[in-house]
N, C-alpha and C positions, 0 to 999 in steps of 0.2 A: 618347517622352512623360517628363518629369522632373515628379513630386509632392512638392511637401516641404511639410511643415507639418502638425499635428494633426488629429485626430477631429472629425466636423463638430459633436458634441455636448460640448464643451469649455464651462467657465465662464469669464465675461465675463473674469475676471482673466486667465487663461490665454491668453484673444484676444489681450491688449494685448502681453503677452510676445513672441508669436508673428508679431506685425507686424515685417517690415523696414523698416528704414530705405532712405531714396532709392536710395543707393550700392548696397547689398546687392542691393536688387532689377534695379538696372542689370547688375550684375554676374550675376544671373540669365539677365536679357535677352542678355547677350551671349553665356553659356553656350548659350543656345537658338540662338543665330545659325550658332553654329557646326556647327549639325547641319541646314543649310538643303540641299537639294537643288537645286541651280541653275546644271546643264551648260548653258544656253542664254545667259542673261544674265550670269551673275557675280557677281549681286547678292544678297547674302545677307540676311536681316531676321530679328530675333529678337526674340520678343515674352515680357514674364511679367505672367501676371496672378494676381494675389493676392487669393484669396478673404477675405470679413469672419472668417472660423476660420482663417485663417494658411497655406493650403495653395497652393503657388504653382504655379501651368501653365505649361510651356513651349510657344511656340508661334513655328514657322519657318514659312518660302516653300517652298514646295514646286513644282516646275515639272513640265511635261509638253508632248511634243514638239506635242498639241494643243492650244495655249497657252490658248487657253478652260477647259480642265480644272485649269488651276493652284488653287494656293490660295497665300493670303497668311497672313504669321505673325498678324496680330490675330486673324483669323479661325480661325484653327487652334487658337490659345491659347482664345476663345471654345468653340468647338465640341468639344475637350477636358472643358473643364472642365464642360458640357452632357452630355457622355457619361458621365461620375460622377455626375452626381446635382444639380449647381447648376443654380438657375434667376437670372430677374433679380433684382436686390435682394443677390444674394448676396457682391457683388464690391467689394472697397475700393480696389485702384489698377490700373493697367497701365501699363507700360511696353513702349515700341518703341524698337529701335535698329538703324540702319544706317549704310554706310559714305556717309554725305552731305556737302557743304560745310556745311549746315546742320542742326539739328535734321529729322531723316525726318519727313516728311509720310503720315498716311492714304492711301489710296487712295479713294474716294470708296465701294465695297463695303464696307470697312473700317470708315468712319464711319457709314454705315449700322447695321451690326451692333453697333458699338460704342455708340450710342445706344439702339439697342433690349434688347439683353441687357445692357448694363451701365447703362443710368440717366442720366439729364442728368446729373445731378451728379457723375458718377465721374470720380475725378481721373484724368488720362492725362499720362505724361510722356514727350516724345520727345526724345530725345538721339541723337550719332552716335559714332563712334569717336574724336574728337578731344573728348569731353567736353561739349560745345555743348547745354544744355537749354533746353527751352521746357513749363513747364509748364501744361496748361491741363484743359478737362473734356469730356466728350462732347458736351455740347450746345453746348460754343464751336467745336469740330472740325466741327460740322454744324448751322449756325443754321436756324432754321425746319423740321428735320428732318421728314421722313413716319412715323409711327409709330400702334402701335395703335390709341390713340383716332382716327386718322383715320379707318381703317376702319369705324366705329361710327356716321360721320355719316350 
């Protein structure tokens, strides 16, 4: 796992300087993609999740011969960030890249995780190796999503 950025307690002015632009974050997702373990599908996906304090968590897909045990790049990035102490609301943006004809589309499980852990308004940039880009949000990726609030009813 690669983590870039500063410590969590930095001043707001420093946070602004640490925020990566879209192209830098796409480069991070591309680097993460190269770490994917895909002996069965050979379909490598990378993700770069930036926190509000400027850290970047890489995610890549990891396959397993027992297919149900595979994990996608998006979830790997979020779970890694949570393992390092981050919580919902701590994220600034997510980039996902894959070798697809158009911008890559997250699977349903990833859309659920992105929505719950990233929040409705989390910017999500979906791209491919050709440079096609779709800028969206977590809520737009999973309209009428099921979340924490639904469990309290």
